[in-house]
C-alpha positions as CSV (number, residue, x, y, z in Angstrom):
1,M,156.0,-3.6,-171.5
2,A,155.2,-7.3,-171.4
3,G,153.2,-9.0,-174.2
4,Q,149.6,-10.1,-173.8
5,C,150.9,-13.4,-172.5
6,G,152.7,-11.5,-169.7
7,C,156.1,-12.6,-171.0
8,T,159.1,-10.5,-171.8
9,F,161.2,-10.8,-175.0
10,T,164.7,-10.9,-173.5
11,L,165.6,-13.9,-175.7
12,Y,164.1,-12.3,-178.8
13,V,165.2,-8.7,-178.6
14,D,167.5,-9.1,-181.6
15,D,164.8,-10.7,-183.8
16,I,161.6,-8.7,-183.1
17,F,162.3,-6.2,-185.9
18,K,162.5,-8.9,-188.5
19,R,159.5,-9.2,-190.9
20,F,157.0,-11.9,-189.9
21,Y,158.7,-12.6,-186.6
22,R,156.5,-13.3,-183.6
23,T,157.7,-14.4,-180.2
24,D,154.5,-15.9,-179.0
25,P,153.0,-18.8,-181.0
26,A,149.5,-17.9,-179.6
27,H,149.6,-14.7,-181.7
28,H,149.5,-16.8,-184.9
29,R,145.8,-17.1,-184.5
30,N,144.8,-13.5,-183.9
31,G,145.4,-12.0,-187.4
32,S,148.9,-10.7,-186.5
33,Y,151.4,-10.9,-189.3
34,G,154.5,-9.8,-187.4
35,L,155.0,-6.7,-189.6
36,G,154.5,-3.7,-187.3
37,L,157.9,-3.5,-185.8
38,A,159.6,-4.2,-189.1
39,I,157.6,-1.4,-190.7
40,A,158.5,1.0,-187.9
41,A,162.2,0.2,-188.2
42,G,162.1,0.7,-192.0
43,V,160.4,4.1,-191.7
44,A,162.9,5.2,-189.0
45,E,165.8,4.1,-191.2
46,Q,164.4,5.9,-194.2
47,H,164.4,9.1,-192.2
48,G,168.0,8.6,-190.9
49,G,167.0,7.2,-187.5
50,K,166.7,3.9,-185.8
51,V,164.4,2.0,-183.6
52,W,165.4,-0.6,-181.0
53,A,164.2,-2.4,-177.9
54,E,165.7,-3.4,-174.6
55,S,164.5,-5.8,-172.0
56,I,165.9,-5.3,-168.5
57,A,164.6,-7.2,-165.5
58,G,161.3,-8.0,-167.2
59,V,160.6,-4.5,-168.4
60,N,160.5,-4.1,-172.2
61,T,161.2,-0.6,-173.6
62,F,161.1,0.5,-177.2
63,Y,163.1,3.5,-178.4
64,L,162.9,5.7,-181.5
65,E,165.7,8.0,-182.5
66,L,165.4,10.5,-185.4
67,K,167.7,13.1,-186.8
68,T,166.9,16.7,-186.2
69,V,167.0,19.1,-189.1
């Protein structure tokens, strides 16, 4: 899914799970701290899983993989 700016994050896909990272400078003003994806990745890792994103042809997709017990 594209961001509110209509942009994709192809260039940023390796960085978006870092704490305080934001791809769009316009989001600096809306109260966003760039923590949501970092928290999601941390929770997934603590449960033996992972979270990642892919951007193909302008379509951004997020994935979550968790272990089954």
